[in-house]
ZAPALUM-182667 format. One line per 5 residues: their letters; for each residue x negated, y negated, z negated of N, C-alpha, C, O, CB. Coordinates in pm, whole numbers, plus 50000, padded with zeros to 5 digits. Glycine has a CB too. Layout:
<recs>
A) X:Y:Z:X:Y:Z:X:Y:Z:X:Y:Z:X:Y:Z; ...
</recs>
This chain:
<recs>
MKHYK) 47621:69721:24257:47540:69716:24137:47374:69761:24185:47343:69846:24269:47615:69829:24017; 47286:69679:24107:47178:69688:24177:47100:69811:24080:47139:69826:23965:47103:69534:24195; 47008:69883:24126:46940:69985:24052:46821:69940:24082:46770:69932:24194:46965:70132:24082; 46770:69905:23963:46589:69878:23954:46481:70002:23938:46492:70119:23902:46553:69784:23810; 46382:69928:23978:46290:70058:24008:46250:70096:23858:46192:70205:23851:46139:70023:24116
LDPNQ) 46266:70034:23743:46243:70091:23597:46369:70118:23534:46460:70043:23569:46164:69994:23504; 46396:70204:23450:46530:70228:23384:46512:70138:23230:46400:70133:23180:46559:70417:23362; 46599:70087:23177:46579:70014:23065:46492:70088:22940:46425:70018:22865:46718:69974:23022; 46496:70207:22927:46427:70306:22859:46265:70298:22918:46188:70369:22854:46506:70454:22883; 46219:70240:23005:46088:70236:23057:46026:70115:23004:45904:70101:23003:46086:70240:23206
IRPLA) 46110:70027:22959:46059:69886:22964:45991:69868:22806:46041:69919:22705:46197:69765:23002; 45884:69797:22806:45777:69844:22694:45777:69689:22640:45825:69610:22722:45601:69921:22755; 45731:69631:22513:45732:69494:22521:45584:69434:22552:45502:69410:22463:45790:69441:22391; 45566:69418:22656:45427:69362:22711:45416:69221:22689:45319:69181:22625:45406:69385:22866; 45536:69107:22748:45528:68993:22747:45662:68948:22672:45735:68877:22742:45500:68947:22878
TGHGH) 45693:68967:22585:45804:68914:22509:45826:68742:22486:45725:68675:22468:45785:68982:22374; 45920:68695:22486:45917:68579:22400:45934:68473:22552:45946:68354:22525:45751:68565:22282; 45936:68494:22643:45917:68407:22766:46032:68355:22806:46038:68246:22863:45861:68471:22878; 46145:68438:22779:46260:68361:22856:46295:68466:22985:46245:68576:23008:46202:68189:22915; 46395:68393:23059:46432:68455:23180:46371:68369:23301:46349:68248:23299:46591:68467:23185
CVVSD) 46349:68457:23409:46285:68417:23558:46371:68475:23660:46457:68561:23641:46128:68476:23586; 46340:68421:23769:46400:68476:23903:46297:68571:23970:46180:68537:23991:46437:68353:24009; 46341:68672:23998:46256:68795:24069:46316:68842:24190:46436:68870:24185:46242:68925:23979; 46248:68856:24307:46303:68919:24422:46317:69063:24432:46214:69127:24407:46233:68882:24523; 46406:69120:24459:46444:69237:24487:46328:69332:24528:46302:69446:24489:46541:69224:24581
MVAVE) 46270:69255:24615:46135:69364:24670:46038:69399:24545:45967:69500:24546:46019:69277:24804; 46041:69312:24445:45959:69374:24303:46058:69472:24214:46032:69589:24183:45908:69232:24189; 46178:69395:24180:46260:69440:24097:46335:69590:24113:46359:69668:24021:46342:69341:24093; 46362:69605:24247:46433:69709:24317:46364:69799:24366:46375:69917:24334:46504:69672:24409; 46268:69745:24466:46204:69809:24568:46058:69852:24503:45988:69933:24564:46197:69711:24699
GKPVG) 46010:69790:24368:45901:69816:24307:45746:69767:24357:45638:69809:24315:45913:69944:24298; 45772:69672:24455:45619:69619:24533:45590:69550:24397:45670:69528:24306:45621:69491:24704; 45442:69516:24404:45370:69446:24300:45406:69274:24328:45431:69231:24441:45195:69489:24311; 45402:69212:24242:45411:69069:24272:45285:69020:24319:45173:69032:24270:45453:68989:24155; 45335:68941:24460:45212:68902:24535:45185:68749:24514:45074:68698:24527:45228:68935:24693
YMYRD) 45321:68669:24473:45342:68512:24437:45415:68517:24355:45501:68604:24347:45391:68416:24528; 45393:68401:24254:45445:68359:24155:45418:68214:24129:45303:68172:24114:45411:68437:24063; 45507:68150:24125:45514:67980:24071:45577:67976:23944:45633:68070:23887:45609:67870:24172; 45563:67851:23900:45671:67797:23767:45696:67668:23807:45623:67579:23850:45607:67791:23597; 45826:67677:23783:45914:67556:23826:45955:67495:23713:45916:67549:23610:46037:67589:23908
EPEDA) 46022:67397:23702:46089:67317:23575:46211:67404:23542:46305:67412:23620:46141:67148:23613; 46207:67464:23431:46319:67548:23398:46446:67499:23408:46441:67376:23400:46310:67590:23279; 46555:67537:23422:46701:67513:23425:46772:67489:23317:46870:67415:23318:46760:67603:23474; 46723:67559:23203:46785:67540:23085:46693:67634:22977:46590:67700:22991:46948:67582:23100; 46757:67615:22897:46665:67678:22738:46612:67819:22754:46503:67858:22712:46777:67695:22584
EDSGW) 46689:67880:22809:46650:68046:22840:46582:68051:22973:46568:68166:23015:46794:68156:22850; 46547:67980:23030:46488:68004:23173:46336:67951:23147:46322:67848:23080:46577:67910:23308; 46225:68017:23196:46090:68003:23189:46067:67945:23277:45965:67878:23265:46016:68097:23182; 46131:67934:23392:46071:67860:23516:46014:67948:23598:45999:67909:23714:45968:67759:23485; 45979:68055:23573:45890:68148:23672:45958:68204:23767:46065:68251:23731:45821:68259:23611
RFFAG) 45924:68217:23906:45992:68275:24009:45882:68376:24064:45769:68337:24094:46048:68166:24114; 45919:68492:24074:45830:68588:24125:45887:68672:24275:46003:68706:24300:45806:68693:23998; 45762:68692:24359:45803:68759:24465:45707:68822:24509:45593:68785:24485:45856:68694:24554; 45738:68948:24595:45637:69044:24672:45542:68973:24757:45434:69026:24781:45710:69143:24764; 45577:68842:24810:45492:68768:24888:45502:68804:25020:45422:68763:25104:45365:68776:24847
NESDA) 45604:68886:25049:45610:68920:25212:45738:68890:25247:45776:68940:25354:45580:69076:25259; 45825:68814:25178:45975:68802:25183:45977:68701:25323:45900:68608:25346:46053:68728:25021; 46090:68749:25407:46112:68663:25507:46189:68567:25473:46255:68583:25370:46155:68716:25610; 46203:68430:25557:46277:68324:25505:46413:68344:25492:46478:68290:25403:46261:68218:25575; 46468:68432:25592:46596:68482:25601:46646:68558:25436:46754:68543:25380:46590:68595:25737
YIDNP) 46521:68644:25386:46555:68720:25283:46540:68652:25187:46595:68702:25088:46498:68828:25270; 46468:68515:25160:46460:68432:25041:46603:68333:25062:46642:68261:24970:46298:68340:25036; 46658:68337:25163:46770:68249:25183:46904:68282:25107:46991:68210:25060:46797:68247:25324; 46884:68454:25114:46995:68508:25099:46969:68557:24886:46892:68637:24831:47011:68652:25246; 47080:68459:24827:47083:68465:24667:47065:68613:24611:46998:68650:24515:47231:68405:24609
KHFSL) 47157:68702:24715:47181:68823:24656:47035:68901:24668:47035:69021:24645:47309:68898:24731; 46954:68858:24690:46799:68954:24713:46738:68915:24586:46625:68959:24569:46678:68906:24863; 46786:68847:24499:46730:68801:24370:46800:68831:24235:46922:68848:24227:46720:68663:24378; 46721:68837:24136:46764:68883:24045:46728:68795:23901:46608:68767:23897:46722:69012:24058; 46807:68744:23781:46766:68676:23688:46743:68818:23558:46827:68892:23508:46884:68543:23663
LDVNV) 46603:68810:23537:46561:68898:23434:46454:68837:23344:46382:68740:23370:46512:69024:23495; 46458:68916:23226:46359:68860:23127:46215:68896:23191:46193:68999:23255:46382:68928:22969; 46125:68803:23165:45984:68805:23200:45916:68935:23156:45830:68997:23219:45914:68688:23138; 45960:68960:23057:45896:69086:23014:45945:69208:23120:45859:69294:23138:45942:69119:22851; 46045:69222:23176:46102:69322:23266:46010:69317:23369:45977:69425:23416:46247:69301:23312
VANFD) 45958:69209:23420:45876:69186:23511:45727:69226:23512:45664:69280:23603:45889:69073:23525; 45685:69186:23388:45566:69230:23351:45572:69358:23344:45453:69390:23343:45521:69180:23243; 45637:69457:23338:45649:69603:23316:45631:69673:23469:45570:69776:23497:45807:69640:23241; 45703:69581:23561:45683:69617:23682:45568:69580:23760:45541:69634:23867:45777:69584:23736; 45481:69464:23695:45339:69434:23729:45303:69372:23641:45349:69261:23615:45304:69371:23841
ETIIP) 45192:69445:23558:45116:69385:23447:45018:69263:23467:44982:69177:23387:45041:69489:23393; 44989:69281:23593:44875:69150:23639:44937:69032:23621:44868:68931:23633:44821:69144:23800; 45071:69018:23592:45122:68861:23572:45085:68798:23423:45086:68680:23388:45299:68855:23590; 45058:68897:23359:45049:68866:23210:44945:68761:23143:44973:68698:23041:45022:68992:23147; 44843:68753:23199:44729:68657:23172:44771:68511:23222:44707:68413:23186:44591:68708:23250
LLNSP) 44860:68504:23291:44918:68393:23381:45024:68337:23321:45048:68218:23342:44962:68436:23514; 45105:68414:23235:45229:68344:23174:45262:68220:23113:45368:68159:23118:45263:68405:23095; 45140:68186:23047:45133:68052:22964:45089:67927:23052:45046:67820:23009:45023:68068:22839; 45109:67961:23178:45052:67851:23285:45146:67719:23277:45266:67737:23255:45056:67917:23455; 45113:67628:23290:45209:67510:23293:45317:67498:23425:45292:67552:23532:45115:67378:23291
VGAEF) 45422:67430:23404:45506:67401:23503:45446:67340:23609:45383:67237:23584:45605:67331:23462; 45452:67394:23766:45365:67333:23852:45249:67449:23887:45178:67429:23985:45309:67195:23783; 45232:67548:23821:45158:67676:23839:45191:67735:23950:45311:67754:23970:45174:67769:23740; 45100:67775:24044:45125:67825:24132:45019:67999:24174:44903:67975:24207:45118:67700:24217; 45051:68117:24172:44963:68190:24178:44963:68273:24325:45081:68275:24359:44973:68263:24059
DKEEG) 44889:68336:24417:44903:68406:24505:44780:68553:24469:44687:68553:24389:44889:68307:24637; 44817:68645:24547:44711:68754:24544:44673:68770:24711:44735:68728:24809:44778:68909:24467; 44564:68836:24703:44518:68876:24874:44591:68976:24873:44613:69036:24768:44351:68917:24929; 44649:69016:25005:44727:69138:25047:44665:69247:24990:44544:69261:25011:44738:69160:25198; 44722:69327:24922:44644:69475:24875:44577:69453:24751:44555:69551:24680:44524:69534:24983
GDTFY) 44534:69321:24709:44438:69296:24592:44539:69310:24471:44662:69307:24478:44356:69139:24598; 44454:69326:24345:44514:69303:24215:44468:69185:24116:44470:69198:23994:44497:69425:24146; 44422:69060:24185:44412:68972:24108:44468:68824:24193:44470:68805:24314:44266:68982:24056; 44504:68744:24098:44577:68641:24149:44449:68539:24162:44338:68552:24109:44711:68595:24051; 44497:68427:24251:44397:68327:24240:44493:68187:24242:44613:68203:24264:44278:68341:24369
DANE) 44448:68072:24223:44533:67952:24212:44570:67936:24348:44484:67947:24435:44466:67823:24152; 44696:67910:24379:44729:67870:24520:44731:67708:24537:44750:67649:24643:44876:67934:24559; 44704:67643:24397:44715:67478:24437:44578:67463:24456:44556:67346:24490:44780:67358:24318; 44467:67533:24450:44319:67488:24503:44280:67504:24636:44168:67469:24672:44216:67556:24438
</recs>
């Protein structure tokens, strides 16, 4: 069983109603900020399409599905509030952060 960085009683309603997402354990378990995020075509009605990473995961790390969790987008917003202004971006959106920075830039530009 995974032990997430935040306990359920620490989760505040910051970005509710977006659905589920896939998040790297570097964010959800280790507590690193989101460094890279993109929105894929949702797989079902509950999937937001959002995928969140710390940004420094190796290919081997990414290739192991055990390193990811399916969580509500609101939970990820509680790990890193800087994602919130971007959550209404369309499918195909992709954002990156400068290493050690707080601001995302459009990775498609």
